[in-house]
C-alpha positions as a Markdown table, in Angstrom:
| # | Residue | x | y | z |
|---|---|---|---|---|
| 1 | Leu | -5.2 | -16.5 | -5.8 |
| 2 | Gly | -7.9 | -18.5 | -4.0 |
| 3 | Leu | -9.5 | -15.5 | -2.4 |
| 4 | Pro | -13.2 | -15.2 | -1.8 |
| 5 | Pro | -14.7 | -13.2 | -4.7 |
| 6 | Asp | -16.6 | -10.8 | -2.4 |
| 7 | Ala | -13.8 | -10.3 | 0.1 |
| 8 | Phe | -12.7 | -6.7 | 0.9 |
| 9 | Ile | -8.9 | -6.9 | 0.6 |
| 10 | Val | -6.3 | -4.6 | 2.2 |
| 11 | Gly | -3.1 | -5.5 | 0.4 |
| 12 | Tyr | 0.6 | -5.0 | 0.8 |
| 13 | Met | 3.1 | -5.9 | -1.9 |
| 14 | Gly | 6.8 | -6.1 | -1.6 |
| 15 | Arg | 9.6 | -7.1 | 0.8 |
| 16 | Leu | 8.2 | -7.1 | 4.3 |
| 17 | His | 11.3 | -5.4 | 5.8 |
| 18 | Thr | 14.2 | -3.4 | 4.5 |
| 19 | Leu | 17.7 | -3.2 | 6.1 |
| 20 | Asn | 16.1 | -5.0 | 9.1 |
| 21 | Met | 13.5 | -2.2 | 9.5 |
| 22 | Ser | 9.8 | -2.9 | 9.7 |
| 23 | Lys | 7.7 | -1.5 | 6.9 |
| 24 | Gly | 4.7 | -1.1 | 9.1 |
| 25 | Val | 2.8 | -4.3 | 8.1 |
| 26 | Asp | 2.2 | -5.0 | 11.8 |
| 27 | Asp | 0.4 | -1.6 | 11.9 |
| 28 | Ile | -2.0 | -2.9 | 9.2 |
| 29 | Val | -2.7 | -6.0 | 11.2 |
| 30 | Arg | -3.4 | -3.9 | 14.3 |
| 31 | Ala | -5.5 | -1.5 | 12.4 |
| 32 | Ile | -7.7 | -4.3 | 10.9 |
| 33 | Ser | -8.0 | -5.8 | 14.4 |
| 34 | Gln | -9.8 | -2.6 | 15.6 |
| 35 | His | -12.8 | -3.6 | 13.5 |
| 36 | Pro | -13.1 | -7.3 | 14.0 |
| 37 | Asp | -16.8 | -7.1 | 13.1 |
| 38 | Arg | -15.9 | -5.9 | 9.5 |
| 39 | Pro | -15.0 | -8.7 | 7.1 |
| 40 | Ile | -11.7 | -7.2 | 6.1 |
| 41 | His | -9.0 | -9.5 | 4.7 |
| 42 | Leu | -5.3 | -8.9 | 4.5 |
| 43 | Leu | -3.2 | -10.1 | 1.6 |
| 44 | Leu | 0.6 | -10.0 | 1.8 |
| 45 | Val | 2.4 | -10.5 | -1.5 |
| 46 | Gly | 6.1 | -10.8 | -0.9 |
| 47 | Gly | 8.5 | -12.2 | 1.7 |
| 48 | Pro | 10.4 | -13.4 | 3.4 |
| 49 | Asp | 8.1 | -16.2 | 4.5 |
| 50 | Asp | 9.2 | -16.2 | 8.1 |
| 51 | Met | 8.1 | -12.5 | 8.5 |
| 52 | Ala | 4.7 | -13.4 | 6.9 |
| 53 | Ala | 4.4 | -16.2 | 9.4 |
| 54 | Glu | 5.1 | -13.6 | 12.2 |
| 55 | Tyr | 2.3 | -11.4 | 10.9 |
| 56 | Arg | 0.0 | -14.4 | 10.7 |
| 57 | Ala | 0.8 | -15.2 | 14.4 |
| 58 | Leu | 0.1 | -11.6 | 15.4 |
| 59 | Trp | -3.2 | -11.8 | 13.4 |
| 60 | Gly | -4.2 | -14.8 | 15.4 |
| 61 | Thr | -3.1 | -13.3 | 18.7 |
| 62 | Leu | -5.4 | -10.4 | 18.0 |
| 63 | Gly | -8.3 | -12.7 | 17.6 |
| 64 | Leu | -8.8 | -12.3 | 13.8 |
| 65 | Pro | -10.1 | -15.2 | 11.8 |
| 66 | Asp | -7.4 | -17.2 | 10.1 |
| 67 | Asp | -9.4 | -17.4 | 6.9 |
| 68 | Arg | -9.0 | -13.7 | 6.4 |
| 69 | Phe | -5.2 | -13.7 | 6.4 |
| 70 | His | -3.6 | -14.5 | 3.1 |
| 71 | Ala | 0.1 | -14.6 | 2.1 |
| 72 | Thr | 1.4 | -15.6 | -1.3 |
| 73 | Gly | 5.1 | -15.3 | -0.6 |
| 74 | Gln | 7.2 | -14.0 | -3.5 |
| 75 | Ile | 5.6 | -14.2 | -6.9 |
| 76 | Ala | 6.9 | -13.9 | -10.5 |
| 77 | Ala | 6.9 | -10.4 | -11.9 |
| 78 | Ala | 4.4 | -11.5 | -14.5 |
| 79 | Asp | 1.9 | -12.3 | -11.7 |
| 80 | Val | 2.2 | -8.9 | -10.0 |
| 81 | Pro | -0.7 | -7.2 | -11.9 |
| 82 | Arg | -3.1 | -10.1 | -11.1 |
| 83 | Ala | -2.2 | -9.8 | -7.4 |
| 84 | Leu | -2.6 | -6.0 | -7.3 |
| 85 | Ala | -6.0 | -6.4 | -9.0 |
| 86 | Ala | -7.1 | -8.4 | -6.0 |
| 87 | Phe | -6.6 | -5.4 | -3.7 |
| 88 | Asp | -9.4 | -3.1 | -2.7 |
| 89 | Val | -6.9 | -1.0 | -0.8 |
| 90 | Ala | -3.1 | -0.9 | -1.4 |
| 91 | Ala | -1.3 | 0.0 | 1.9 |
| 92 | Met | 2.0 | 1.6 | 2.3 |
| 93 | Pro | 2.3 | 2.3 | 6.1 |
| 94 | His | 6.0 | 2.9 | 6.4 |
| 95 | Pro | 7.2 | 4.2 | 9.8 |
| 96 | Trp | 9.1 | 7.4 | 10.1 |
| 97 | Thr | 12.8 | 6.7 | 9.7 |
| 98 | Glu | 15.3 | 8.9 | 7.8 |
| 99 | Tyr | 15.5 | 6.1 | 5.2 |
| 100 | Phe | 11.8 | 5.8 | 4.6 |
| 101 | Ala | 11.2 | 9.6 | 4.8 |
| 102 | Tyr | 13.9 | 10.7 | 2.4 |
| 103 | Tyr | 15.6 | 7.9 | 0.5 |
| 104 | Leu | 12.7 | 5.4 | -0.2 |
| 105 | Ser | 12.4 | 4.4 | -3.9 |
| 106 | Pro | 8.7 | 5.0 | -4.8 |
| 107 | Leu | 8.5 | 2.1 | -7.3 |
| 108 | Lys | 5.9 | 0.2 | -5.1 |
| 109 | Leu | 3.9 | 3.4 | -4.9 |
| 110 | Phe | 3.9 | 3.8 | -8.7 |
| 111 | Glu | 2.8 | 0.2 | -9.1 |
| 112 | Tyr | 0.0 | 0.8 | -6.7 |
| 113 | Met | -1.0 | 3.9 | -8.6 |
| 114 | Ala | -0.8 | 2.2 | -12.0 |
| 115 | Ser | -2.9 | -0.7 | -10.8 |
| 116 | Arg | -5.8 | 1.8 | -10.1 |
| 117 | Arg | -6.2 | 0.7 | -6.5 |
| 118 | Ala | -7.2 | 3.1 | -3.6 |
| 119 | Ile | -4.0 | 3.8 | -1.6 |
| 120 | Val | -3.5 | 4.5 | 2.1 |
| 121 | Ala | 0.0 | 5.6 | 3.0 |
| 122 | Thr | 1.9 | 7.4 | 5.7 |
| 123 | Thr | 2.7 | 11.1 | 5.6 |
| 124 | Leu | 6.4 | 10.9 | 4.8 |
| 125 | Pro | 8.2 | 13.4 | 2.6 |
| 126 | Ser | 8.8 | 10.6 | 0.1 |
| 127 | Thr | 5.1 | 10.0 | -0.3 |
| 128 | Gln | 3.8 | 13.5 | 0.1 |
| 129 | Glu | 6.0 | 14.6 | -2.8 |
| 130 | Ile | 3.8 | 12.4 | -5.0 |
| 131 | Leu | 0.4 | 11.9 | -3.2 |
| 132 | Thr | -2.2 | 14.4 | -2.0 |
| 133 | Asp | -4.4 | 13.4 | 0.9 |
| 134 | Gly | -8.0 | 13.1 | -0.1 |
| 135 | Glu | -7.2 | 13.5 | -3.8 |
| 136 | Thr | -4.9 | 10.6 | -4.8 |
| 137 | Ala | -4.7 | 8.7 | -1.5 |
| 138 | Leu | -5.6 | 8.8 | 2.2 |
| 139 | Leu | -2.5 | 9.8 | 4.2 |
| 140 | Val | -2.1 | 9.0 | 7.8 |
| 141 | Pro | 0.7 | 9.8 | 10.4 |
| 142 | Pro | 3.4 | 7.2 | 10.6 |
| 143 | Ala | 2.8 | 4.6 | 13.4 |
| 144 | Asp | -0.7 | 5.9 | 14.1 |
| 145 | Val | -2.7 | 2.7 | 14.1 |
| 146 | Asp | -5.9 | 4.5 | 15.0 |
| 147 | Ala | -5.6 | 6.8 | 12.0 |
| 148 | Leu | -4.8 | 3.9 | 9.8 |
| 149 | Ala | -7.8 | 1.9 | 11.1 |
| 150 | Glu | -10.0 | 4.9 | 10.4 |
| 151 | Ala | -8.7 | 5.3 | 6.9 |
| 152 | Ile | -9.2 | 1.6 | 6.1 |
| 153 | Leu | -12.8 | 1.8 | 7.5 |
| 154 | Arg | -13.6 | 4.9 | 5.4 |
| 155 | Leu | -12.4 | 3.1 | 2.3 |
| 156 | His | -14.3 | -0.1 | 3.3 |
| 157 | Ala | -17.5 | 1.9 | 3.6 |
| 158 | Asp | -17.2 | 4.2 | 0.6 |
| 159 | Ala | -16.7 | 2.6 | -2.8 |
| 160 | Asp | -17.0 | 6.0 | -4.5 |
| 161 | Leu | -14.1 | 7.4 | -2.5 |
| 162 | Arg | -12.0 | 4.3 | -3.4 |
| 163 | Gly | -12.8 | 4.8 | -7.0 |
| 164 | Arg | -12.1 | 8.5 | -7.0 |
| 165 | Leu | -8.7 | 8.1 | -5.3 |
| 166 | Ala | -7.8 | 5.2 | -7.5 |
| 167 | Asp | -8.7 | 7.1 | -10.7 |
| 168 | Asn | -6.9 | 10.2 | -9.7 |
| 169 | Ala | -3.7 | 8.3 | -8.7 |
| 170 | His | -3.9 | 6.3 | -12.0 |
| 171 | Arg | -4.1 | 9.5 | -14.1 |
| 172 | Leu | -1.2 | 11.1 | -12.1 |
| 173 | Val | 1.2 | 8.2 | -12.4 |
| 174 | Tyr | 0.7 | 8.0 | -16.2 |
| 175 | Ala | 1.0 | 11.8 | -16.6 |
| 176 | Arg | 4.1 | 12.3 | -14.5 |
| 177 | Tyr | 5.8 | 9.1 | -13.3 |
| 178 | Thr | 6.4 | 6.8 | -16.2 |
| 179 | Trp | 10.0 | 6.2 | -17.3 |
| 180 | Glu | 9.2 | 8.3 | -20.4 |
| 181 | Ala | 7.7 | 11.2 | -18.4 |
| 182 | Arg | 10.7 | 11.2 | -16.0 |
| 183 | Ala | 13.1 | 11.2 | -19.0 |
| 184 | Arg | 11.3 | 14.2 | -20.5 |
| 185 | Asp | 11.5 | 16.1 | -17.2 |
| 186 | Ile | 15.2 | 15.4 | -16.9 |
| 187 | Leu | 15.9 | 16.5 | -20.4 |
| 188 | Ala | 13.8 | 19.6 | -19.9 |
| 189 | Phe | 15.8 | 20.4 | -16.7 |
| 190 | Ile | 19.1 | 19.9 | -18.6 |
| 191 | Ala | 17.9 | 22.1 | -21.5 |
| 192 | Ala | 16.9 | 24.9 | -19.1 |
| 193 | Arg | 20.3 | 24.9 | -17.6 |
| 194 | Ser | 22.2 | 25.0 | -20.9 |
């Protein structure tokens, strides 16, 4: 991906907006800008490209070095694992909307968990149903840039915490959230009602 091998990468993968709603990527940029002395990089994997360009412009406006902002655009499905492996922190900072709170498909979250990356996400019902703060992720209130900045800083400073959160989330996703595991749960539910 052309990234510095020793870079600390906060990453976001996926479409940068849904139904014309922000997914909170601007909050990641603002959170990183609170610690300009820390060499934290941002990697956006997905599109559309014009939105990535807007986030790059915001990055520059906040005085962050251009060489720490990376955007790949959309990539082939086969390249997703390689991109996720570049993340030190996988971010899912969705704002509170009824859609994100109750109807969001957690596929991105499951990919993050399966990639064994530390996760920082917002405290929405759709994420809290799966993640536990301090056990499988760091959870922060939606649109709370200060809390997001603090969580990123904690993860930057504590490799053991990153590893523990990543390992716990990895075990959980393979125990409960694979297609096979979900099919077993559905069949068990149906059998219990028969």
